[in-house]
C-alpha positions as a Python dict, from the first residue, in 0.01 Angstrom:
ca = {
    (1, 'M'): (0, 0, 0),
    (2, 'A'): (101, -303, 161),
    (3, 'M'): (475, -271, 259),
    (4, 'V'): (650, -583, 393),
    (5, 'A'): (981, -546, 578),
    (6, 'E'): (1237, -771, 399),
    (7, 'A'): (1608, -824, 470),
    (8, 'P'): (1780, -503, 478),
    (9, 'P'): (1942, -435, 157),
    (10, 'V'): (2343, -385, 167),
    (11, 'R'): (2518, -159, -104),
    (12, 'A'): (2868, -55, -80),
    (13, 'G'): (2910, -140, 270),
    (14, 'Y'): (2595, 27, 399),
    (15, 'R'): (2323, -148, 601),
    (16, 'H'): (1992, -2, 542),
    (17, 'D'): (1740, -48, 858),
    (18, 'A'): (1412, -226, 683),
    (19, 'Q'): (1180, -66, 927),
    (20, 'L'): (1302, 273, 854),
    (21, 'V'): (1289, 207, 480),
    (22, 'A'): (910, 65, 534),
    (23, 'A'): (801, 346, 777),
    (24, 'T'): (965, 604, 502),
    (25, 'C'): (782, 439, 214),
    (26, 'V'): (427, 416, 417),
    (27, 'A'): (472, 791, 469),
    (28, 'I'): (503, 869, 109),
    (29, 'R'): (220, 677, 40),
    (30, 'R'): (9, 853, 310),
    (31, 'A'): (97, 1193, 196),
    (32, 'G'): (-52, 1119, -155),
    (33, 'I'): (268, 1082, -369),
    (34, 'D'): (154, 841, -643),
    (35, 'F'): (489, 912, -848),
    (36, 'A'): (853, 839, -796),
    (37, 'V'): (1110, 982, -1006),
    (38, 'H'): (1473, 838, -926),
    (39, 'L'): (1839, 840, -1004),
    (40, 'P'): (2047, 529, -872),
    (41, 'D'): (2176, 618, -551),
    (42, 'T'): (2323, 430, -261),
    (43, 'I'): (2124, 587, 29),
    (44, 'N'): (1797, 608, -145),
    (45, 'Y'): (1868, 234, -307),
    (46, 'P'): (1612, 89, -75),
    (47, 'L'): (1350, 354, -91),
    (48, 'I'): (1373, 318, -486),
    (49, 'R'): (1336, -71, -456),
    (50, 'A'): (1041, -18, -254),
    (51, 'L'): (875, 242, -451),
    (52, 'D'): (940, 42, -782),
    (53, 'A'): (763, -270, -636),
    (54, 'D'): (456, -67, -522),
    (55, 'P'): (144, -139, -767),
    (56, 'D'): (8, 202, -695),
    (57, 'V'): (321, 406, -786),
    (58, 'I'): (423, 479, -1095),
    (59, 'S'): (772, 483, -1067),
    (60, 'V'): (1060, 624, -1334),
    (61, 'S'): (1413, 599, -1353),
    (62, 'C'): (1611, 866, -1522),
    (63, 'S'): (1942, 940, -1639),
    (64, 'R'): (2001, 1312, -1513),
    (65, 'E'): (1861, 1513, -1233),
    (66, 'D'): (1752, 1792, -1446),
    (67, 'E'): (1575, 1533, -1646),
    (68, 'G'): (1405, 1383, -1335),
    (69, 'V'): (1303, 1738, -1195),
    (70, 'A'): (1129, 1774, -1555),
    (71, 'I'): (957, 1457, -1516),
    (72, 'A'): (819, 1493, -1193),
    (73, 'M'): (697, 1871, -1281),
    (74, 'G'): (503, 1689, -1599),
    (75, 'A'): (375, 1399, -1365),
    (76, 'Y'): (230, 1704, -1141),
    (77, 'L'): (87, 1870, -1437),
    (78, 'G'): (-50, 1525, -1537),
    (79, 'G'): (-237, 1497, -1192),
    (80, 'H'): (-17, 1307, -979),
    (81, 'W'): (174, 1410, -680),
    (82, 'P'): (560, 1349, -731),
    (83, 'V'): (862, 1279, -508),
    (84, 'L'): (1211, 1286, -666),
    (85, 'L'): (1488, 1075, -535),
    (86, 'T'): (1837, 1195, -591),
    (87, 'E'): (2175, 1236, -442),
    (88, 'G'): (2214, 1598, -298),
    (89, 'S'): (2513, 1653, -567),
    (90, 'G'): (2229, 1585, -829),
    (91, 'L'): (2052, 1916, -720),
    (92, 'G'): (2368, 2101, -826),
    (93, 'L'): (2316, 1959, -1164),
    (94, 'A'): (1947, 2041, -1187),
    (95, 'G'): (1952, 2426, -1070),
    (96, 'L'): (1795, 2565, -1384),
    (97, 'A'): (1495, 2267, -1383),
    (98, 'L'): (1472, 2389, -1009),
    (99, 'A'): (1423, 2721, -1095),
    (100, 'R'): (1174, 2650, -1329),
    (101, 'A'): (971, 2470, -1061),
    (102, 'V'): (985, 2753, -826),
    (103, 'V'): (891, 3033, -1076),
    (104, 'Q'): (605, 2803, -1225),
    (105, 'R'): (494, 2722, -829),
    (106, 'T'): (511, 2359, -932),
    (107, 'P'): (460, 2129, -617),
    (108, 'L'): (740, 1872, -578),
    (109, 'L'): (873, 1645, -280),
    (110, 'I'): (1241, 1575, -301),
    (111, 'L'): (1396, 1307, -85),
    (112, 'A'): (1798, 1382, -161),
    (113, 'S'): (2082, 1187, -5),
    (114, 'H'): (2301, 1447, 158),
    (115, 'N'): (2625, 1462, 406),
    (116, 'S'): (2697, 1810, 496),
    (117, 'A'): (2982, 1748, 711),
    (118, 'L'): (2935, 1387, 886),
    (119, 'G'): (2995, 1028, 811),
    (120, 'E'): (3123, 1090, 465),
    (121, 'R'): (3349, 822, 330),
    (122, 'H'): (3476, 919, 17),
    (123, 'D'): (3677, 1238, -60),
    (124, 'Y'): (3520, 1265, -400),
    (125, 'A'): (3204, 1373, -229),
    (126, 'A'): (3364, 1693, -98),
    (127, 'A'): (3279, 1920, -386),
    (128, 'T'): (2932, 1801, -405),
    (129, 'R'): (2881, 1859, -25),
    (130, 'R'): (2940, 2170, -55),
    (131, 'V'): (2678, 2295, -306),
    (132, 'T'): (2346, 2154, -200),
    (133, 'E'): (2227, 2337, 75),
    (134, 'P'): (2351, 2698, -75),
    (135, 'L'): (2158, 2581, -389),
    (136, 'L'): (1851, 2508, -221),
    (137, 'D'): (1884, 2833, -1),
    (138, 'A'): (1966, 3035, -353),
    (139, 'L'): (1648, 2895, -496),
    (140, 'T'): (1446, 2951, -211),
    (141, 'I'): (1370, 2583, -141),
    (142, 'P'): (1272, 2516, 210),
    (143, 'Y'): (1483, 2213, 334),
    (144, 'V'): (1536, 2016, 652),
    (145, 'I'): (1831, 1773, 721),
    (146, 'A'): (1670, 1437, 860),
    (147, 'M'): (1928, 1364, 1139),
    (148, 'R'): (1707, 1099, 1295),
    (149, 'G'): (1564, 829, 1100),
    (150, 'S'): (1249, 801, 1311),
    (151, 'D'): (1164, 1169, 1210),
    (152, 'I'): (1167, 1110, 857),
    (153, 'P'): (777, 985, 827),
    (154, 'M'): (697, 1309, 1034),
    (155, 'L'): (920, 1537, 808),
    (156, 'I'): (760, 1368, 506),
    (157, 'R'): (404, 1451, 645),
    (158, 'E'): (514, 1812, 727),
    (159, 'A'): (694, 1871, 408),
    (160, 'Q'): (424, 1749, 166),
    (161, 'M'): (174, 1974, 359),
    (162, 'T'): (422, 2292, 270),
    (163, 'V'): (442, 2134, -91),
    (164, 'H'): (58, 2142, -104),
    (165, 'G'): (-7, 2464, 70),
    (166, 'D'): (285, 2672, -120),
    (167, 'R'): (289, 2493, -449),
    (168, 'R'): (643, 2485, -451),
    (169, 'P'): (950, 2245, -423),
    (170, 'V'): (1049, 2120, -79),
    (171, 'A'): (1351, 1894, 9),
    (172, 'I'): (1438, 1655, 302),
    (173, 'L'): (1818, 1620, 298),
    (174, 'L'): (1891, 1235, 411),
    (175, 'P'): (2257, 1157, 572),
    (176, 'R'): (2389, 839, 547),
    (177, 'H'): (2304, 759, 867),
    (178, 'S'): (1939, 863, 870),
    (179, 'L'): (1811, 522, 696),
    (180, 'H'): (2088, 291, 807),
    (181, 'E'): (2138, 39, 1110),
    (182, 'I'): (2331, 198, 1394),
    (183, 'E'): (2703, 51, 1339),
    (184, 'E'): (2897, -88, 1588),
    (185, 'D'): (3199, 105, 1736),
    (186, 'R'): (3504, -44, 1528),
    (187, 'T'): (3778, 122, 1702),
}
């Protein structure tokens, strides 16, 4: 479980805070999670890299969000505690698989990048921003939005308690700023 802070990765103009990323990965491991399923994602990218590098975590990349939910559900049935890392928009594409997880009471922690209103740089994400929270509400999947990166380890711990106790999916939504260094005002 040794996590080494390295130079913060930079992707698409985003600079991740290496200490927040390392603290998040430690929280994931302390929560007993030993299986990670992920899709490529700019916000979650450094978490994905760190989990891929952790020899105590089985890390699987998938090509579709519903496939990721199904793989994570299968991992739980095989004796692992999974986490799904995806874009919030991907949850909209995985609605049926998530509904199955709710009905079957299959535990799953979800870390989804999501901007509900603030800091969105790209207009093409406008449609997907509108479906993440309503979908989670409709499926009765509890979620929180991590407005401060320093809260993420506590949110993971608390969410995983609910995952264990309720035997259901729980999501933590990560806005762009939650894992990134504070940006200087460029005005």
